[in-house]
PDB file of N, CA, C and O in Angstrom:
ATOM      1  N   MET A   1      70.924  81.550  29.852  1.00  0.00           N
ATOM      2  CA  MET A   1      71.720  82.554  30.512  1.00  0.00           C
ATOM      3  C   MET A   1      71.073  82.868  31.857  1.00  0.00           C
ATOM      4  O   MET A   1      69.925  83.311  31.895  1.00  0.00           O
ATOM      5  N   PRO A   2      71.789  82.647  32.968  1.00  0.00           N
ATOM      6  CA  PRO A   2      71.223  82.951  34.275  1.00  0.00           C
ATOM      7  C   PRO A   2      71.176  84.457  34.515  1.00  0.00           C
ATOM      8  O   PRO A   2      72.007  85.202  33.995  1.00  0.00           O
ATOM      9  N   PHE A   3      70.201  84.898  35.303  1.00  0.00           N
ATOM     10  CA  PHE A   3      70.122  86.310  35.645  1.00  0.00           C
ATOM     11  C   PHE A   3      69.421  86.476  36.984  1.00  0.00           C
ATOM     12  O   PHE A   3      68.725  85.580  37.461  1.00  0.00           O
ATOM     13  N   PHE A   4      69.627  87.662  37.585  1.00  0.00           N
ATOM     14  CA  PHE A   4      68.953  88.025  38.824  1.00  0.00           C
ATOM     15  C   PHE A   4      68.561  89.485  38.698  1.00  0.00           C
ATOM     16  O   PHE A   4      69.399  90.319  38.357  1.00  0.00           O
ATOM     17  N   VAL A   5      67.299  89.811  38.967  1.00  0.00           N
ATOM     18  CA  VAL A   5      66.823  91.188  38.910  1.00  0.00           C
ATOM     19  C   VAL A   5      67.014  91.803  40.295  1.00  0.00           C
ATOM     20  O   VAL A   5      66.387  91.380  41.266  1.00  0.00           O
ATOM     21  N   THR A   6      67.900  92.818  40.372  1.00  0.00           N
ATOM     22  CA  THR A   6      68.256  93.417  41.661  1.00  0.00           C
ATOM     23  C   THR A   6      67.191  94.367  42.174  1.00  0.00           C
ATOM     24  O   THR A   6      66.983  94.475  43.382  1.00  0.00           O
ATOM     25  N   ASP A   7      66.520  95.050  41.275  1.00  0.00           N
ATOM     26  CA  ASP A   7      65.405  95.930  41.626  1.00  0.00           C
ATOM     27  C   ASP A   7      64.503  95.979  40.400  1.00  0.00           C
ATOM     28  O   ASP A   7      64.554  95.071  39.569  1.00  0.00           O
ATOM     29  N   ASP A   8      63.703  96.984  40.269  1.00  0.00           N
ATOM     30  CA  ASP A   8      62.792  97.044  39.127  1.00  0.00           C
ATOM     31  C   ASP A   8      63.473  97.411  37.818  1.00  0.00           C
ATOM     32  O   ASP A   8      62.840  97.363  36.764  1.00  0.00           O
ATOM     33  N   THR A   9      64.764  97.780  37.863  1.00  0.00           N
ATOM     34  CA  THR A   9      65.391  98.293  36.643  1.00  0.00           C
ATOM     35  C   THR A   9      66.656  97.580  36.199  1.00  0.00           C
ATOM     36  O   THR A   9      67.032  97.715  35.035  1.00  0.00           O
ATOM     37  N   ILE A  10      67.333  96.829  37.058  1.00  0.00           N
ATOM     38  CA  ILE A  10      68.628  96.238  36.712  1.00  0.00           C
ATOM     39  C   ILE A  10      68.587  94.714  36.861  1.00  0.00           C
ATOM     40  O   ILE A  10      68.142  94.188  37.881  1.00  0.00           O
ATOM     41  N   ALA A  11      69.061  94.021  35.825  1.00  0.00           N
ATOM     42  CA  ALA A  11      69.246  92.574  35.888  1.00  0.00           C
ATOM     43  C   ALA A  11      70.732  92.278  35.736  1.00  0.00           C
ATOM     44  O   ALA A  11      71.378  92.790  34.822  1.00  0.00           O
ATOM     45  N   VAL A  12      71.276  91.454  36.628  1.00  0.00           N
ATOM     46  CA  VAL A  12      72.658  90.999  36.525  1.00  0.00           C
ATOM     47  C   VAL A  12      72.618  89.668  35.796  1.00  0.00           C
ATOM     48  O   VAL A  12      71.885  88.760  36.189  1.00  0.00           O
ATOM     49  N   MET A  13      73.416  89.550  34.722  1.00  0.00           N
ATOM     50  CA  MET A  13      73.370  88.369  33.868  1.00  0.00           C
ATOM     51  C   MET A  13      74.723  87.672  33.841  1.00  0.00           C
ATOM     52  O   MET A  13      75.763  88.321  33.949  1.00  0.00           O
ATOM     53  N   GLY A  14      74.709  86.364  33.698  1.00  0.00           N
ATOM     54  CA  GLY A  14      75.934  85.589  33.583  1.00  0.00           C
ATOM     55  C   GLY A  14      75.882  84.700  32.364  1.00  0.00           C
ATOM     56  O   GLY A  14      74.819  84.485  31.782  1.00  0.00           O
ATOM     57  N   GLY A  15      77.058  84.176  31.974  1.00  0.00           N
ATOM     58  CA  GLY A  15      77.087  83.321  30.804  1.00  0.00           C
ATOM     59  C   GLY A  15      78.407  82.594  30.645  1.00  0.00           C
ATOM     60  O   GLY A  15      79.127  82.362  31.616  1.00  0.00           O
ATOM     61  N   THR A  16      78.715  82.238  29.414  1.00  0.00           N
ATOM     62  CA  THR A  16      79.906  81.460  29.112  1.00  0.00           C
ATOM     63  C   THR A  16      81.166  82.313  29.220  1.00  0.00           C
ATOM     64  O   THR A  16      81.123  83.540  29.125  1.00  0.00           O
ATOM     65  N   ASN A  17      82.290  81.622  29.423  1.00  0.00           N
ATOM     66  CA  ASN A  17      83.616  82.260  29.504  1.00  0.00           C
ATOM     67  C   ASN A  17      83.674  83.374  30.537  1.00  0.00           C
ATOM     68  O   ASN A  17      84.364  84.370  30.321  1.00  0.00           O
ATOM     69  N   GLY A  18      82.969  83.233  31.651  1.00  0.00           N
ATOM     70  CA  GLY A  18      83.015  84.198  32.733  1.00  0.00           C
ATOM     71  C   GLY A  18      82.229  85.466  32.492  1.00  0.00           C
ATOM     72  O   GLY A  18      82.434  86.459  33.190  1.00  0.00           O
ATOM     73  N   TYR A  19      81.326  85.455  31.511  1.00  0.00           N
ATOM     74  CA  TYR A  19      80.594  86.676  31.191  1.00  0.00           C
ATOM     75  C   TYR A  19      79.681  87.093  32.337  1.00  0.00           C
ATOM     76  O   TYR A  19      78.927  86.278  32.869  1.00  0.00           O
ATOM     77  N   VAL A  20      79.753  88.387  32.719  1.00  0.00           N
ATOM     78  CA  VAL A  20      78.829  89.012  33.662  1.00  0.00           C
ATOM     79  C   VAL A  20      78.479  90.381  33.095  1.00  0.00           C
ATOM     80  O   VAL A  20      79.366  91.133  32.691  1.00  0.00           O
ATOM     81  N   GLY A  21      77.195  90.705  33.064  1.00  0.00           N
ATOM     82  CA  GLY A  21      76.760  91.997  32.551  1.00  0.00           C
ATOM     83  C   GLY A  21      75.579  92.533  33.335  1.00  0.00           C
ATOM     84  O   GLY A  21      74.843  91.786  33.979  1.00  0.00           O
ATOM     85  N   LEU A  22      75.414  93.842  33.265  1.00  0.00           N
ATOM     86  CA  LEU A  22      74.271  94.514  33.877  1.00  0.00           C
ATOM     87  C   LEU A  22      73.346  94.969  32.766  1.00  0.00           C
ATOM     88  O   LEU A  22      73.766  95.691  31.861  1.00  0.00           O
ATOM     89  N   PHE A  23      72.091  94.553  32.826  1.00  0.00           N
ATOM     90  CA  PHE A  23      71.110  94.913  31.810  1.00  0.00           C
ATOM     91  C   PHE A  23      70.095  95.853  32.423  1.00  0.00           C
ATOM     92  O   PHE A  23      69.396  95.492  33.369  1.00  0.00           O
ATOM     93  N   ASP A  24      70.011  97.070  31.881  1.00  0.00           N
ATOM     94  CA  ASP A  24      69.054  98.075  32.353  1.00  0.00           C
ATOM     95  C   ASP A  24      67.717  97.815  31.668  1.00  0.00           C
ATOM     96  O   ASP A  24      67.604  97.946  30.450  1.00  0.00           O
ATOM     97  N   LEU A  25      66.710  97.448  32.445  1.00  0.00           N
ATOM     98  CA  LEU A  25      65.413  97.071  31.898  1.00  0.00           C
ATOM     99  C   LEU A  25      64.624  98.260  31.354  1.00  0.00           C
ATOM    100  O   LEU A  25      63.674  98.078  30.593  1.00  0.00           O
ATOM    101  N   GLU A  26      65.012  99.481  31.742  1.00  0.00           N
ATOM    102  CA  GLU A  26      64.322 100.666  31.227  1.00  0.00           C
ATOM    103  C   GLU A  26      64.932 101.153  29.916  1.00  0.00           C
ATOM    104  O   GLU A  26      64.208 101.464  28.970  1.00  0.00           O
ATOM    105  N   THR A  27      66.270 101.222  29.859  1.00  0.00           N
ATOM    106  CA  THR A  27      66.942 101.746  28.665  1.00  0.00           C
ATOM    107  C   THR A  27      67.367 100.650  27.697  1.00  0.00           C
ATOM    108  O   THR A  27      67.722 100.936  26.553  1.00  0.00           O
ATOM    109  N   LEU A  28      67.333  99.398  28.146  1.00  0.00           N
ATOM    110  CA  LEU A  28      67.781  98.224  27.382  1.00  0.00           C
ATOM    111  C   LEU A  28      69.275  98.258  27.089  1.00  0.00           C
ATOM    112  O   LEU A  28      69.729  97.629  26.133  1.00  0.00           O
ATOM    113  N   ASP A  29      70.058  98.993  27.910  1.00  0.00           N
ATOM    114  CA  ASP A  29      71.514  99.038  27.783  1.00  0.00           C
ATOM    115  C   ASP A  29      72.121  97.862  28.522  1.00  0.00           C
ATOM    116  O   ASP A  29      71.688  97.518  29.621  1.00  0.00           O
ATOM    117  N   LEU A  30      73.135  97.239  27.911  1.00  0.00           N
ATOM    118  CA  LEU A  30      73.873  96.144  28.516  1.00  0.00           C
ATOM    119  C   LEU A  30      75.298  96.604  28.761  1.00  0.00           C
ATOM    120  O   LEU A  30      75.997  96.999  27.828  1.00  0.00           O
ATOM    121  N   THR A  31      75.734  96.554  30.020  1.00  0.00           N
ATOM    122  CA  THR A  31      77.083  96.963  30.393  1.00  0.00           C
ATOM    123  C   THR A  31      77.858  95.746  30.856  1.00  0.00           C
ATOM    124  O   THR A  31      77.449  95.075  31.803  1.00  0.00           O
ATOM    125  N   ASP A  32      78.971  95.452  30.203  1.00  0.00           N
ATOM    126  CA  ASP A  32      79.814  94.325  30.593  1.00  0.00           C
ATOM    127  C   ASP A  32      80.574  94.653  31.874  1.00  0.00           C
ATOM    128  O   ASP A  32      80.993  95.793  32.077  1.00  0.00           O
ATOM    129  N   GLU A  33      80.750  93.650  32.741  1.00  0.00           N
ATOM    130  CA  GLU A  33      81.537  93.793  33.955  1.00  0.00           C
ATOM    131  C   GLU A  33      82.682  92.789  33.928  1.00  0.00           C
ATOM    132  O   GLU A  33      82.576  91.738  33.296  1.00  0.00           O
ATOM    133  N   LEU A  34      83.769  93.109  34.609  1.00  0.00           N
ATOM    134  CA  LEU A  34      84.893  92.191  34.714  1.00  0.00           C
ATOM    135  C   LEU A  34      84.581  91.120  35.750  1.00  0.00           C
ATOM    136  O   LEU A  34      84.144  91.431  36.859  1.00  0.00           O
ATOM    137  N   SER A  35      84.807  89.857  35.388  1.00  0.00           N
ATOM    138  CA  SER A  35      84.598  88.777  36.352  1.00  0.00           C
ATOM    139  C   SER A  35      85.916  88.127  36.745  1.00  0.00           C
ATOM    140  O   SER A  35      85.970  87.382  37.724  1.00  0.00           O
ATOM    141  N   PHE A  36      86.980  88.398  35.996  1.00  0.00           N
ATOM    142  CA  PHE A  36      88.313  87.867  36.261  1.00  0.00           C
ATOM    143  C   PHE A  36      88.356  86.338  36.225  1.00  0.00           C
ATOM    144  O   PHE A  36      89.150  85.719  36.932  1.00  0.00           O
ATOM    145  N   THR A  37      87.508  85.739  35.408  1.00  0.00           N
ATOM    146  CA  THR A  37      87.526  84.288  35.224  1.00  0.00           C
ATOM    147  C   THR A  37      87.082  83.967  33.802  1.00  0.00           C
ATOM    148  O   THR A  37      86.419  84.773  33.151  1.00  0.00           O
ATOM    149  N   ASN A  38      87.451  82.794  33.334  1.00  0.00           N
ATOM    150  CA  ASN A  38      86.956  82.332  32.039  1.00  0.00           C
ATOM    151  C   ASN A  38      86.025  81.131  32.212  1.00  0.00           C
ATOM    152  O   ASN A  38      85.653  80.480  31.236  1.00  0.00           O
ATOM    153  N   ARG A  39      85.659  80.849  33.445  1.00  0.00           N
ATOM    154  CA  ARG A  39      84.724  79.750  33.716  1.00  0.00           C
ATOM    155  C   ARG A  39      83.289  80.240  33.578  1.00  0.00           C
ATOM    156  O   ARG A  39      82.987  81.395  33.879  1.00  0.00           O
ATOM    157  N   CYS A  40      82.424  79.373  33.131  1.00  0.00           N
ATOM    158  CA  CYS A  40      81.025  79.731  32.877  1.00  0.00           C
ATOM    159  C   CYS A  40      80.286  80.045  34.178  1.00  0.00           C
ATOM    160  O   CYS A  40      80.498  79.394  35.201  1.00  0.00           O
ATOM    161  N   VAL A  41      79.417  81.052  34.119  1.00  0.00           N
ATOM    162  CA  VAL A  41      78.576  81.429  35.251  1.00  0.00           C
ATOM    163  C   VAL A  41      77.248  80.693  35.085  1.00  0.00           C
ATOM    164  O   VAL A  41      76.544  80.880  34.093  1.00  0.00           O
ATOM    165  N   HIS A  42      76.911  79.844  36.081  1.00  0.00           N
ATOM    166  CA  HIS A  42      75.727  78.983  35.993  1.00  0.00           C
ATOM    167  C   HIS A  42      74.536  79.479  36.811  1.00  0.00           C
ATOM    168  O   HIS A  42      73.392  79.159  36.487  1.00  0.00           O
ATOM    169  N   GLY A  43      74.790  80.256  37.866  1.00  0.00           N
ATOM    170  CA  GLY A  43      73.697  80.715  38.712  1.00  0.00           C
ATOM    171  C   GLY A  43      74.018  82.047  39.352  1.00  0.00           C
ATOM    172  O   GLY A  43      75.164  82.303  39.722  1.00  0.00           O
ATOM    173  N   ILE A  44      72.998  82.910  39.485  1.00  0.00           N
ATOM    174  CA  ILE A  44      73.152  84.231  40.101  1.00  0.00           C
ATOM    175  C   ILE A  44      71.964  84.461  41.032  1.00  0.00           C
ATOM    176  O   ILE A  44      70.829  84.124  40.695  1.00  0.00           O
ATOM    177  N   TRP A  45      72.230  85.035  42.204  1.00  0.00           N
ATOM    178  CA  TRP A  45      71.156  85.387  43.119  1.00  0.00           C
ATOM    179  C   TRP A  45      71.625  86.561  43.992  1.00  0.00           C
ATOM    180  O   TRP A  45      72.823  86.831  44.079  1.00  0.00           O
ATOM    181  N   GLY A  46      70.694  87.245  44.628  1.00  0.00           N
ATOM    182  CA  GLY A  46      71.023  88.390  45.465  1.00  0.00           C
ATOM    183  C   GLY A  46      70.412  88.264  46.836  1.00  0.00           C
ATOM    184  O   GLY A  46      69.504  87.464  47.061  1.00  0.00           O
ATOM    185  N   ASP A  47      70.929  89.076  47.761  1.00  0.00           N
ATOM    186  CA  ASP A  47      70.458  89.019  49.141  1.00  0.00           C
ATOM    187  C   ASP A  47      69.380  90.052  49.455  1.00  0.00           C
ATOM    188  O   ASP A  47      68.911  90.127  50.590  1.00  0.00           O
ATOM    189  N   GLY A  48      68.980  90.852  48.457  1.00  0.00           N
ATOM    190  CA  GLY A  48      67.981  91.881  48.676  1.00  0.00           C
ATOM    191  C   GLY A  48      68.542  93.154  49.267  1.00  0.00           C
ATOM    192  O   GLY A  48      67.842  94.164  49.337  1.00  0.00           O
ATOM    193  N   GLY A  49      69.802  93.125  49.698  1.00  0.00           N
ATOM    194  CA  GLY A  49      70.444  94.295  50.277  1.00  0.00           C
ATOM    195  C   GLY A  49      71.482  94.920  49.368  1.00  0.00           C
ATOM    196  O   GLY A  49      72.181  95.848  49.776  1.00  0.00           O
ATOM    197  N   GLY A  50      71.596  94.430  48.143  1.00  0.00           N
ATOM    198  CA  GLY A  50      72.534  94.991  47.186  1.00  0.00           C
ATOM    199  C   GLY A  50      73.642  94.054  46.753  1.00  0.00           C
ATOM    200  O   GLY A  50      74.208  94.236  45.675  1.00  0.00           O
ATOM    201  N   ALA A  51      73.971  93.052  47.564  1.00  0.00           N
ATOM    202  CA  ALA A  51      75.015  92.096  47.181  1.00  0.00           C
ATOM    203  C   ALA A  51      74.435  91.057  46.228  1.00  0.00           C
ATOM    204  O   ALA A  51      73.312  90.590  46.414  1.00  0.00           O
ATOM    205  N   VAL A  52      75.207  90.703  45.209  1.00  0.00           N
ATOM    206  CA  VAL A  52      74.805  89.679  44.245  1.00  0.00           C
ATOM    207  C   VAL A  52      75.912  88.635  44.194  1.00  0.00           C
ATOM    208  O   VAL A  52      77.084  88.983  44.048  1.00  0.00           O
ATOM    209  N   ASP A  53      75.557  87.369  44.310  1.00  0.00           N
ATOM    210  CA  ASP A  53      76.501  86.258  44.269  1.00  0.00           C
ATOM    211  C   ASP A  53      76.284  85.459  42.999  1.00  0.00           C
ATOM    212  O   ASP A  53      75.164  85.356  42.497  1.00  0.00           O
ATOM    213  N   ALA A  54      77.370  84.893  42.483  1.00  0.00           N
ATOM    214  CA  ALA A  54      77.283  84.044  41.296  1.00  0.00           C
ATOM    215  C   ALA A  54      78.190  82.838  41.488  1.00  0.00           C
ATOM    216  O   ALA A  54      79.232  82.932  42.136  1.00  0.00           O
ATOM    217  N   VAL A  55      77.792  81.722  40.931  1.00  0.00           N
ATOM    218  CA  VAL A  55      78.615  80.510  40.962  1.00  0.00           C
ATOM    219  C   VAL A  55      78.697  79.935  39.560  1.00  0.00           C
ATOM    220  O   VAL A  55      77.847  80.194  38.708  1.00  0.00           O
ATOM    221  N   GLY A  56      79.733  79.155  39.344  1.00  0.00           N
ATOM    222  CA  GLY A  56      79.897  78.530  38.045  1.00  0.00           C
ATOM    223  C   GLY A  56      81.103  77.620  38.039  1.00  0.00           C
ATOM    224  O   GLY A  56      81.605  77.220  39.090  1.00  0.00           O
ATOM    225  N   GLY A  57      81.558  77.302  36.852  1.00  0.00           N
ATOM    226  CA  GLY A  57      82.716  76.437  36.717  1.00  0.00           C
ATOM    227  C   GLY A  57      82.718  75.732  35.384  1.00  0.00           C
ATOM    228  O   GLY A  57      82.088  76.164  34.419  1.00  0.00           O
ATOM    229  N   ARG A  58      83.447  74.631  35.359  1.00  0.00           N
ATOM    230  CA  ARG A  58      83.526  73.795  34.160  1.00  0.00           C
ATOM    231  C   ARG A  58      83.110  72.387  34.523  1.00  0.00           C
ATOM    232  O   ARG A  58      83.532  71.844  35.544  1.00  0.00           O
ATOM    233  N   PHE A  59      82.290  71.808  33.690  1.00  0.00           N
ATOM    234  CA  PHE A  59      81.886  70.421  33.894  1.00  0.00           C
ATOM    235  C   PHE A  59      82.665  69.474  32.999  1.00  0.00           C
ATOM    236  O   PHE A  59      82.728  68.273  33.262  1.00  0.00           O
ATOM    237  N   SER A  60      83.261  70.018  31.936  1.00  0.00           N
ATOM    238  CA  SER A  60      83.901  69.155  30.944  1.00  0.00           C
ATOM    239  C   SER A  60      85.304  68.723  31.331  1.00  0.00           C
ATOM    240  O   SER A  60      85.782  67.702  30.837  1.00  0.00           O
ATOM    241  N   THR A  61      85.975  69.463  32.193  1.00  0.00           N
ATOM    242  CA  THR A  61      87.317  69.071  32.609  1.00  0.00           C
ATOM    243  C   THR A  61      87.321  68.809  34.100  1.00  0.00           C
ATOM    244  O   THR A  61      86.476  68.048  34.572  1.00  0.00           O
ATOM    245  N   SER A  62      88.190  69.372  34.836  1.00  0.00           N
ATOM    246  CA  SER A  62      88.416  69.006  36.233  1.00  0.00           C
ATOM    247  C   SER A  62      87.312  69.417  37.199  1.00  0.00           C
ATOM    248  O   SER A  62      87.514  69.341  38.411  1.00  0.00           O
ATOM    249  N   CYS A  63      86.158  69.848  36.710  1.00  0.00           N
ATOM    250  CA  CYS A  63      85.028  70.263  37.556  1.00  0.00           C
ATOM    251  C   CYS A  63      85.421  71.349  38.551  1.00  0.00           C
ATOM    252  O   CYS A  63      84.895  71.392  39.663  1.00  0.00           O
ATOM    253  N   ALA A  64      86.340  72.222  38.159  1.00  0.00           N
ATOM    254  CA  ALA A  64      86.738  73.339  39.011  1.00  0.00           C
ATOM    255  C   ALA A  64      85.639  74.383  39.030  1.00  0.00           C
ATOM    256  O   ALA A  64      85.052  74.683  37.990  1.00  0.00           O
ATOM    257  N   GLY A  65      85.352  74.940  40.195  1.00  0.00           N
ATOM    258  CA  GLY A  65      84.262  75.890  40.319  1.00  0.00           C
ATOM    259  C   GLY A  65      84.738  77.287  40.705  1.00  0.00           C
ATOM    260  O   GLY A  65      85.900  77.495  41.054  1.00  0.00           O
ATOM    261  N   ILE A  66      83.808  78.239  40.633  1.00  0.00           N
ATOM    262  CA  ILE A  66      84.082  79.617  41.023  1.00  0.00           C
ATOM    263  C   ILE A  66      82.914  80.149  41.839  1.00  0.00           C
ATOM    264  O   ILE A  66      81.796  79.643  41.738  1.00  0.00           O
ATOM    265  N   ALA A  67      83.172  81.158  42.638  1.00  0.00           N
ATOM    266  CA  ALA A  67      82.140  81.902  43.348  1.00  0.00           C
ATOM    267  C   ALA A  67      82.517  83.376  43.232  1.00  0.00           C
ATOM    268  O   ALA A  67      83.648  83.755  43.541  1.00  0.00           O
ATOM    269  N   LEU A  68      81.575  84.211  42.788  1.00  0.00           N
ATOM    270  CA  LEU A  68      81.803  85.644  42.628  1.00  0.00           C
ATOM    271  C   LEU A  68      80.825  86.402  43.509  1.00  0.00           C
ATOM    272  O   LEU A  68      79.682  85.978  43.678  1.00  0.00           O
ATOM    273  N   ILE A  69      81.269  87.533  44.077  1.00  0.00           N
ATOM    274  CA  ILE A  69      80.416  88.382  44.907  1.00  0.00           C
ATOM    275  C   ILE A  69      80.522  89.809  44.391  1.00  0.00           C
ATOM    276  O   ILE A  69      81.619  90.335  44.207  1.00  0.00           O
ATOM    277  N   ARG A  70      79.364  90.431  44.158  1.00  0.00           N
ATOM    278  CA  ARG A  70      79.307  91.840  43.744  1.00  0.00           C
ATOM    279  C   ARG A  70      78.560  92.589  44.826  1.00  0.00           C
ATOM    280  O   ARG A  70      77.382  92.329  45.068  1.00  0.00           O
ATOM    281  N   GLU A  71      79.252  93.534  45.489  1.00  0.00           N
ATOM    282  CA  GLU A  71      78.620  94.280  46.573  1.00  0.00           C
ATOM    283  C   GLU A  71      78.330  95.687  46.166  1.00  0.00           C
ATOM    284  O   GLU A  71      77.795  96.462  46.960  1.00  0.00           O
TER     285      GLU A  71
END
């Protein structure tokens, strides 16, 4: 499962079927977010200024990809 730690307390996580969640490292709470896709999230990274980008897609069929931005 790919993830990116935005600061000392929050990790943005991605996974299968378009899963995106925020994991609070202090409280251990996981909050699901809407990604509006059913394609798998393969990589997540941030710009250090608050924006987080994610990419993914499907390898088993038409190799269609996605790019998500969380600001």
